[in-house]
C-alpha positions as CSV (number, residue, x, y, z in Angstrom):
1,X,1.7,-21.1,-2.1
2,X,-1.0,-19.6,-4.3
3,X,0.7,-17.3,-6.8
4,X,-1.0,-14.9,-9.3
5,X,0.8,-13.0,-12.0
6,X,-0.3,-9.8,-13.8
7,X,1.7,-8.4,-16.7
8,X,1.0,-4.8,-17.7
9,X,2.3,-3.1,-20.9
10,X,4.3,-6.2,-21.7
11,X,3.8,-9.8,-22.9
12,X,3.2,-12.6,-20.5
13,X,6.4,-14.5,-19.8
14,X,6.8,-18.0,-18.5
15,X,10.5,-17.3,-17.9
16,X,9.7,-14.4,-15.5
17,X,7.0,-16.6,-13.8
18,X,9.5,-19.4,-13.1
19,X,12.2,-16.9,-12.0
20,X,9.9,-15.2,-9.6
21,X,8.5,-18.4,-8.2
22,X,12.1,-19.7,-7.6
23,X,13.0,-16.4,-5.8
24,X,9.8,-16.5,-3.7
25,X,10.9,-19.7,-2.1
26,X,13.3,-17.6,0.0
27,X,10.2,-15.8,1.5
28,X,8.2,-19.1,1.8
29,X,10.8,-20.8,4.0
30,X,10.1,-18.3,6.8
31,X,6.5,-19.5,7.1
32,X,4.9,-22.8,7.6
33,X,1.4,-21.7,6.6
34,X,0.3,-21.2,3.0
35,X,1.0,-17.9,1.4
36,X,-1.2,-15.9,-1.1
37,X,1.1,-14.0,-3.5
38,X,0.2,-11.4,-6.2
39,X,3.0,-10.5,-8.5
40,X,2.6,-7.5,-10.9
41,X,5.2,-6.9,-13.6
42,X,4.9,-3.7,-15.7
43,X,7.0,-1.7,-18.2
44,X,6.9,2.0,-18.5
45,X,9.2,3.3,-21.3
46,X,12.6,1.9,-20.2
47,X,11.7,1.2,-16.6
48,X,10.8,-2.3,-15.4
49,X,8.7,-2.5,-12.2
50,X,8.3,-5.6,-10.1
51,X,5.7,-5.6,-7.3
52,X,4.9,-8.3,-4.8
53,X,2.0,-8.4,-2.4
54,X,1.9,-11.3,0.1
55,X,-1.0,-12.1,2.4
56,X,-0.2,-14.3,5.4
57,X,-2.8,-16.7,7.0
58,X,-2.8,-14.5,10.1
59,X,-4.0,-11.5,8.1
60,X,-0.7,-9.6,7.9
61,X,0.4,-8.3,4.5
62,X,3.9,-7.9,3.0
63,X,4.6,-5.6,0.1
64,X,7.7,-4.7,-1.9
65,X,8.3,-3.1,-5.2
66,X,11.4,-2.1,-7.2
67,X,12.1,-0.3,-10.4
68,X,15.2,-0.8,-12.6
69,X,16.0,-1.1,-16.3
70,X,15.8,-4.9,-16.1
71,X,12.9,-7.0,-14.9
72,X,15.0,-9.7,-13.4
73,X,17.0,-7.1,-11.4
74,X,13.7,-5.6,-10.2
75,X,12.5,-9.0,-9.0
76,X,15.7,-9.7,-7.1
77,X,15.8,-6.3,-5.5
78,X,12.1,-6.2,-4.5
79,X,12.3,-9.7,-2.9
80,X,15.5,-8.9,-1.1
81,X,13.8,-5.8,0.4
82,X,10.9,-8.0,1.5
83,X,13.2,-10.6,3.0
84,X,15.0,-8.0,5.1
85,X,11.7,-6.9,6.6
86,X,10.6,-10.5,7.2
87,X,13.9,-11.2,9.1
88,X,13.5,-8.0,11.1
89,X,10.0,-8.9,12.3
90,X,10.1,-12.7,12.0
91,X,9.2,-13.5,15.6
92,X,6.4,-10.9,15.8
93,X,5.0,-12.0,12.4
94,X,4.9,-15.6,13.5
95,X,3.3,-14.9,16.8
96,X,0.7,-12.4,15.5
97,X,-2.9,-13.5,16.0
98,X,-5.8,-11.7,14.3
99,X,-7.9,-9.6,16.7
100,X,-11.6,-10.3,16.8
101,X,-14.1,-7.5,16.8
102,X,-15.7,-4.9,14.6
103,X,-13.7,-3.2,11.9
104,X,-14.6,-0.2,9.7
105,X,-14.5,0.1,5.9
106,X,-12.5,3.0,4.7
107,X,-12.4,4.7,1.3
108,X,-9.3,6.2,-0.2
109,X,-9.7,8.7,-3.0
110,X,-6.8,10.0,-5.1
111,X,-7.4,13.2,-7.1
112,X,-5.7,14.4,-10.2
113,X,-2.7,16.7,-9.5
114,X,-4.3,19.8,-10.9
115,X,-7.7,19.3,-9.3
116,X,-7.3,22.0,-6.6
117,X,-4.6,24.2,-8.2
118,X,-5.3,27.8,-8.9
119,X,-4.5,29.4,-12.3
120,X,-1.1,31.2,-12.5
121,X,-2.1,34.2,-14.6
122,X,-4.9,36.8,-14.1
123,X,-6.4,35.9,-17.5
124,X,-6.6,32.2,-16.5
125,X,-8.1,33.2,-13.2
126,X,-10.8,35.3,-14.9
127,X,-11.6,32.4,-17.3
128,X,-11.7,30.0,-14.4
129,X,-14.1,32.2,-12.3
130,X,-16.4,32.6,-15.3
131,X,-16.4,28.9,-15.9
132,X,-17.1,28.1,-12.3
133,X,-19.9,30.6,-12.2
134,X,-21.5,28.9,-15.2
135,X,-21.0,25.4,-13.9
136,X,-19.2,24.1,-10.8
137,X,-16.7,21.5,-11.7
138,X,-16.0,18.6,-9.4
139,X,-12.3,17.6,-8.8
140,X,-11.1,14.9,-11.2
141,X,-10.8,11.5,-9.4
142,X,-7.8,9.6,-10.5
143,X,-8.6,6.4,-8.6
144,X,-10.3,5.2,-5.4
145,X,-10.6,2.1,-3.4
146,X,-12.3,0.7,-0.3
147,X,-10.5,-1.4,2.3
148,X,-11.1,-2.7,5.8
149,X,-9.3,-1.0,8.7
150,X,-8.0,-4.1,10.4
151,X,-7.8,-4.4,14.1
152,X,-4.2,-3.9,15.3
153,X,-2.3,-2.6,18.3
154,X,-0.3,0.6,17.6
155,X,2.9,-1.5,17.8
156,X,1.6,-4.0,15.2
157,X,0.3,-1.2,13.0
158,X,3.8,0.2,12.8
159,X,5.1,-3.2,11.9
160,X,2.5,-3.6,9.2
161,X,3.3,-0.1,7.9
162,X,7.0,-1.2,7.5
163,X,6.1,-4.6,6.0
164,X,4.1,-2.9,3.3
165,X,6.6,0.0,2.8
166,X,3.7,2.5,3.2
167,X,3.8,6.2,4.3
168,X,0.6,5.8,6.4
169,X,-1.7,3.0,7.5
170,X,-5.4,3.3,8.6
171,X,-6.4,0.8,11.3
172,X,-8.8,0.0,14.1
173,X,-7.1,0.4,17.4
174,X,-7.6,-2.8,19.5
175,X,-7.3,-0.8,22.7
176,X,-9.9,1.9,21.9
177,X,-11.9,0.5,19.0
178,X,-11.4,3.8,17.2
179,X,-10.0,4.5,13.7
180,X,-6.4,5.6,13.9
181,X,-3.7,6.5,11.4
182,X,-0.1,5.8,11.9
183,X,2.3,7.5,9.6
184,X,6.0,7.8,8.8
185,X,7.7,11.1,9.7
186,X,10.6,12.8,7.9
187,X,12.9,12.3,10.8
188,X,12.4,8.6,10.8
189,X,9.9,8.5,13.7
190,X,6.3,7.6,13.6
191,X,3.2,9.7,14.2
192,X,-0.3,8.6,15.3
193,X,-3.6,10.3,14.6
194,X,-6.4,9.2,16.9
195,X,-10.1,9.7,16.4
196,X,-12.5,9.7,19.3
197,X,-15.4,7.9,17.7
198,X,-17.9,10.8,17.8
199,X,-18.3,14.3,16.3
200,X,-18.5,17.4,18.4
201,X,-19.7,20.9,17.6
202,X,-16.9,23.4,17.0
């Protein structure tokens, strides 16, 4: 098991490393293949955040994070959450085979919260219009990243969504070869957005 640790806004700790590695053996026992694990521990004021990202040899990824007021508790709760998902999908995870074929690279951009908000008062609105007339301002980009939209069936995409505890997942549909997005709905169901691979005039 290849394990990498990152400590943010806190000192590096051998005690936390050893504790996390011991707890990770519960995840390792479900898989015979080597695991690649990234562990990120961070402190924000009084909150302690433990995040684990596991990459399996067959390409599937596991993710879990938890926030408490104690890092050891955060580690325990995050890995317990991950273990529940692994038990739920164990057979499908073990039997999953990577799909060969072309995949697309996708860019995700996150904008600052106020990038598209309109001013609340008339005075602010006038000031904003004057500023925009003088110089157009681009939205503030908080962060962005590129990733590959892996080839998955819709069923496996839903599994990957749950294993990573995400709200949505961009993937290449193995049946159509198109970019799709599967997302979690408020009622507990799942939605699917399908593209058709070409652009048409409106």
